C-alpha positions as CSV (number, residue, x, y, z in Angstrom):
1,M,-25.0,24.1,-2.2
2,K,-24.2,25.1,-6.2
3,K,-25.0,24.2,-9.8
4,S,-22.3,22.6,-11.9
5,E,-22.2,26.1,-13.7
6,E,-20.8,27.9,-10.5
7,F,-17.6,25.6,-10.4
8,L,-16.7,26.9,-14.5
9,G,-15.0,29.4,-15.4
10,L,-13.9,30.4,-12.2
11,P,-9.4,31.0,-11.9
12,I,-7.7,28.7,-9.5
13,I,-5.5,30.3,-6.9
14,S,-3.0,29.2,-5.1
15,I,-3.4,30.9,-1.7
16,T,0.5,30.1,-0.5
17,E,2.1,31.1,-4.1
18,G,-0.2,34.2,-5.3
19,R,-0.4,32.3,-8.8
20,E,-3.8,32.1,-11.2
21,L,-2.8,28.4,-12.2
22,G,-5.4,28.4,-14.8
23,T,-9.1,28.1,-15.6
24,S,-12.1,25.8,-14.0
25,K,-13.1,23.8,-17.7
26,S,-15.2,20.8,-16.9
27,L,-15.9,18.4,-13.8
28,L,-14.9,14.9,-14.0
29,I,-17.5,12.7,-12.6
30,D,-17.2,9.9,-10.0
31,A,-20.3,8.1,-11.3
32,E,-20.0,5.0,-8.3
33,H,-20.3,6.9,-6.0
34,G,-22.2,9.7,-7.5
35,S,-19.5,12.7,-6.6
36,I,-16.7,14.6,-8.1
37,A,-13.8,13.3,-8.6
38,A,-11.7,16.0,-9.9
39,I,-11.5,19.6,-11.3
40,V,-10.4,19.9,-15.2
41,I,-8.2,22.7,-15.4
42,E,-7.3,24.9,-18.7
43,D,-4.4,27.1,-18.7
44,E,-1.6,28.4,-21.0
45,D,-0.6,24.6,-21.7
46,W,-3.2,23.1,-22.4
47,Y,-1.9,21.5,-25.2
48,R,0.4,19.3,-23.4
49,G,-2.6,17.5,-21.7
50,V,-4.9,17.3,-19.3
51,K,-4.2,18.9,-16.0
52,L,-6.6,17.7,-13.0
53,L,-6.9,19.3,-9.5
54,P,-8.4,16.4,-7.3
55,Y,-11.2,17.7,-5.9
56,P,-10.3,17.0,-1.7
57,S,-7.5,19.6,-2.6
58,V,-9.4,22.3,-3.1
59,V,-9.7,24.8,-0.2
60,A,-13.1,26.6,-1.2
61,I,-15.1,27.8,-4.0
62,G,-15.8,31.7,-3.8
63,H,-17.8,33.8,-6.2
64,D,-14.9,34.5,-8.0
65,A,-12.9,32.0,-8.0
66,V,-11.7,28.6,-6.9
67,T,-8.8,28.5,-3.8
68,I,-6.2,25.9,-3.3
69,T,-3.1,25.4,-0.9
70,S,-0.4,24.7,-3.5
71,S,0.7,24.6,-7.7
72,E,1.8,21.2,-6.9
73,D,-2.0,19.9,-5.5
74,I,-2.7,20.0,-9.7
75,L,-1.5,16.7,-11.5
76,I,-1.0,15.9,-14.9
77,L,-2.0,13.0,-16.4
78,D,1.4,10.7,-15.8
79,D,0.8,11.9,-12.2
80,A,-3.0,10.7,-12.3
81,V,-3.5,7.3,-13.1
82,E,-6.2,6.6,-10.8
83,Y,-8.3,9.0,-12.3
84,E,-7.8,7.6,-15.9
85,P,-11.6,5.3,-15.5
86,F,-12.8,8.5,-14.5
87,L,-11.7,10.4,-17.9
88,D,-12.2,7.1,-20.2
89,Q,-16.0,6.9,-19.1
90,N,-16.9,10.4,-19.0
91,I,-19.7,10.8,-17.4
92,R,-20.8,14.2,-18.1
93,I,-24.9,13.8,-15.9
94,I,-26.3,16.7,-18.0
95,G,-28.2,16.1,-21.1
96,T,-28.8,12.7,-20.4
97,K,-32.0,11.0,-21.0
98,A,-33.7,10.3,-17.2
99,I,-35.5,7.3,-17.2
100,T,-37.0,5.3,-14.4
101,K,-36.7,1.3,-13.9
102,G,-40.6,0.6,-15.3
103,G,-38.9,2.2,-18.9
104,T,-40.8,6.0,-18.7
105,I,-38.5,8.7,-20.0
106,Q,-39.0,11.5,-17.0
107,G,-37.3,14.3,-19.3
108,V,-33.5,15.6,-20.1
109,V,-30.9,16.8,-17.1
110,S,-30.3,20.4,-17.5
111,D,-28.6,21.1,-14.7
112,I,-26.4,19.1,-11.1
113,F,-26.9,20.4,-7.5
114,I,-23.4,20.0,-5.5
115,D,-23.1,20.1,-2.0
116,D,-19.9,21.2,-0.2
117,N,-18.3,17.9,-0.1
118,G,-18.4,17.3,-4.1
119,K,-21.3,14.8,-3.5
120,I,-24.1,15.5,-6.3
121,A,-27.1,16.1,-3.8
122,K,-29.9,16.4,-6.7
123,V,-30.6,16.6,-10.4
124,V,-32.6,19.3,-12.6
125,L,-35.2,17.6,-15.2
126,G,-36.1,20.2,-18.1
127,Q,-35.4,23.5,-19.3
128,E,-38.2,25.9,-18.5
129,A,-38.4,27.1,-14.8
130,D,-42.3,26.0,-14.4
131,T,-41.5,22.6,-15.6
132,Q,-38.6,21.6,-14.1
133,K,-38.5,18.3,-11.6
134,E,-35.8,18.1,-9.3
135,I,-34.8,14.9,-8.4
136,T,-32.7,13.7,-5.3
137,A,-29.0,11.9,-5.7
138,E,-31.2,9.0,-3.4
139,E,-34.0,8.1,-6.4
140,I,-30.9,7.4,-8.7
141,S,-29.2,4.5,-8.7
142,I,-27.2,4.8,-12.1
143,F,-25.3,7.8,-13.4
144,G,-24.8,6.5,-17.0
145,R,-22.7,8.1,-19.4
146,E,-26.1,8.0,-22.0
147,V,-28.7,7.7,-19.5
148,T,-29.9,8.2,-15.7
149,I,-31.3,6.0,-14.3
150,I,-34.2,6.9,-11.8
151,D,-35.7,4.2,-8.8
152,S,-38.8,2.8,-9.3
153,A,-41.4,-0.3,-9.0
154,V,-41.0,-2.3,-11.9
155,P,-44.6,-3.0,-13.9
156,G,-46.3,-5.9,-12.6
157,K,-44.7,-5.5,-8.9
158,T,-46.7,-3.5,-6.3
159,P,-43.5,-2.6,-4.0
160,V,-44.7,-5.4,-1.3
161,Q,-43.7,-8.3,-4.0
162,E,-40.5,-6.4,-4.6
163,K,-40.4,-6.8,-0.6
164,Q,-41.1,-10.5,-0.4
165,Q,-38.9,-11.4,-3.7
166,V,-35.9,-9.9,-2.0
167,S,-36.6,-12.1,1.7
168,V,-37.1,-15.3,-0.7
169,Q,-33.6,-14.4,-2.0
170,A,-32.6,-14.2,1.3
171,K,-33.7,-17.0,2.2
172,D,-32.0,-19.1,-0.3
173,A,-28.4,-17.6,0.1
174,P,-25.8,-19.9,2.0
175,K,-26.0,-19.9,5.5
176,P,-23.7,-19.7,7.9
177,A,-21.8,-23.2,8.7
178,V,-22.5,-22.5,12.3
179,Q,-26.0,-23.0,13.2
180,Q,-26.1,-25.8,15.6
181,P,-26.7,-24.6,19.6
182,K,-24.4,-24.0,21.4
183,S,-22.9,-26.1,24.7
184,P,-23.2,-24.3,27.9
185,K,-19.6,-22.8,28.6
186,I,-17.5,-23.3,31.7
187,A,-17.1,-19.8,33.3
188,E,-13.6,-18.4,32.5
189,P,-11.1,-17.6,35.1
190,A,-11.8,-13.6,35.9
191,A,-7.9,-13.0,34.7
192,A,-9.0,-14.3,31.5
193,V,-12.4,-12.3,31.3
194,E,-10.3,-9.1,31.9
195,K,-7.5,-9.9,29.4
196,K,-10.7,-10.7,26.2
197,E,-11.6,-7.5,27.2
198,E,-8.5,-5.6,27.2
199,E,-8.2,-6.9,23.5
200,K,-11.9,-5.9,22.3
201,T,-10.5,-2.4,23.3
202,V,-6.8,-2.2,21.7
203,K,-7.7,-4.2,18.6
204,P,-9.9,-1.5,16.8
205,E,-7.0,1.3,17.8
206,V,-4.5,-0.8,16.3
207,K,-6.6,-2.1,13.1
208,S,-7.1,1.7,12.9
209,S,-3.4,2.8,13.0
210,P,-1.5,3.4,9.8
211,T,1.2,1.4,9.7
212,P,4.1,1.9,7.3
213,G,3.9,-0.8,4.3
214,A,0.8,-2.0,5.7
215,V,-2.1,-2.5,2.6
216,P,-4.9,-0.4,4.4
217,V,-7.9,-2.1,4.5
218,E,-10.4,0.2,3.4
219,K,-9.0,2.2,0.1
220,E,-10.0,5.6,0.2
221,T,-11.4,7.1,-3.7
222,P,-11.0,10.7,-5.2
223,S,-14.8,11.6,-3.8
224,V,-13.4,12.2,0.1
225,T,-14.5,15.0,1.5
226,A,-12.6,18.3,1.5
227,S,-12.9,18.8,5.2
228,S,-8.9,17.7,5.4
229,A,-7.6,20.1,2.8
230,E,-9.9,22.8,4.8
231,D,-8.9,22.0,8.2
232,R,-5.2,22.1,6.9
233,H,-5.5,25.6,5.2
234,R,-7.2,26.8,8.6
235,R,-4.6,25.7,10.3
236,F,-2.1,27.2,8.0
237,L,-3.8,30.8,8.3
238,L,-4.2,30.6,11.8
239,G,-1.5,33.1,13.7
240,K,-0.5,34.8,10.9
241,K,-1.6,38.5,10.3
242,A,-3.9,40.4,8.0
243,T,-2.1,42.8,5.5
244,K,-5.1,44.4,4.9
245,R,-8.2,45.6,6.9
246,I,-10.7,43.1,5.7
247,T,-15.0,44.1,6.4
248,T,-18.5,42.4,5.0
249,D,-20.7,43.9,2.7
250,N,-21.7,46.1,5.1
251,G,-19.0,47.7,6.8
252,I,-18.5,45.2,9.8
253,V,-14.7,44.4,10.5
254,I,-13.5,40.7,10.1
255,V,-10.1,41.8,11.1
256,E,-8.2,44.5,11.4
257,E,-4.7,45.5,9.4
258,G,-1.8,44.2,11.1
259,A,-4.4,42.0,13.5
260,D,-3.6,37.8,14.7
261,I,-5.6,35.8,12.2
262,T,-7.5,33.7,14.8
263,E,-10.6,31.4,15.3
264,E,-13.0,33.2,15.3
265,V,-11.6,35.5,12.3
266,L,-11.4,32.8,10.2
267,Q,-15.4,32.0,11.4
268,K,-16.6,35.9,10.5
269,A,-14.7,35.3,7.0
270,K,-16.1,32.4,6.0
271,L,-19.8,33.5,7.3
272,A,-19.0,36.7,5.4
273,N,-18.2,35.0,2.1
274,K,-14.2,36.8,2.9
275,F,-12.0,33.6,3.3
276,I,-11.0,33.9,0.3
277,D,-10.2,37.5,0.4
278,L,-8.7,36.9,4.1
279,S,-6.2,33.8,2.2
280,M,-4.7,36.3,0.0
281,N,-3.8,39.1,2.2
282,V,-1.9,37.2,5.0
283,K,1.6,37.3,6.3
């Protein structure tokens, strides 16, 4: 888990091209899902328009750099239409007032914490360390442009009353059309039963398999986890050879120069925070 400030001012490094592609300037917030949609990049051509790095394309965010697989992962605005709503909303979170549903100001958001999947885990209220208060994402109902809304009981209603109100609303909601008791069914032949059981096991597989030209059941959002990008990068490194000796800060050897990159080497590098160093020294 990292503070938002730890994401900013870092160079963007392509580990397959050995290029520095710019600097992380700010975070693009997906307020609806409470996550980071993309990282806004500033480079030598900043005057030509906004450039975005979708968060799922990030391989790692280290102490010294943000690594990506290729420069092709960076999008110009013309190619990032799906991110335009986030740019229009311009949600910053930091600097907004935190107010409960009951109308009580809890403070001003001074920082946010982001987990490894790009989800906003919690926000920090207040500037002074001894008076700061942390609010978890589960306690927040809305990340607004000017106000962050915190879940709380509404004045004049106890939690029991609120639950009763929800129950009444559910009771008054339209009921399913089929409510009558079903008449006993005649036993079906064993062959028909076996066929239905077979269909039940097959249907989920057909539904989940991508079909060319078909419309997906669930539309993925830019807030998807970055694990797929990391898996692709791990597969890219496996089998390659180290071009130099990589060690931990304590001098323990992670991999010798010329040795093969294995799953064990990748795990050691990740635990020792040497994944970026290893990525940039393979062939």
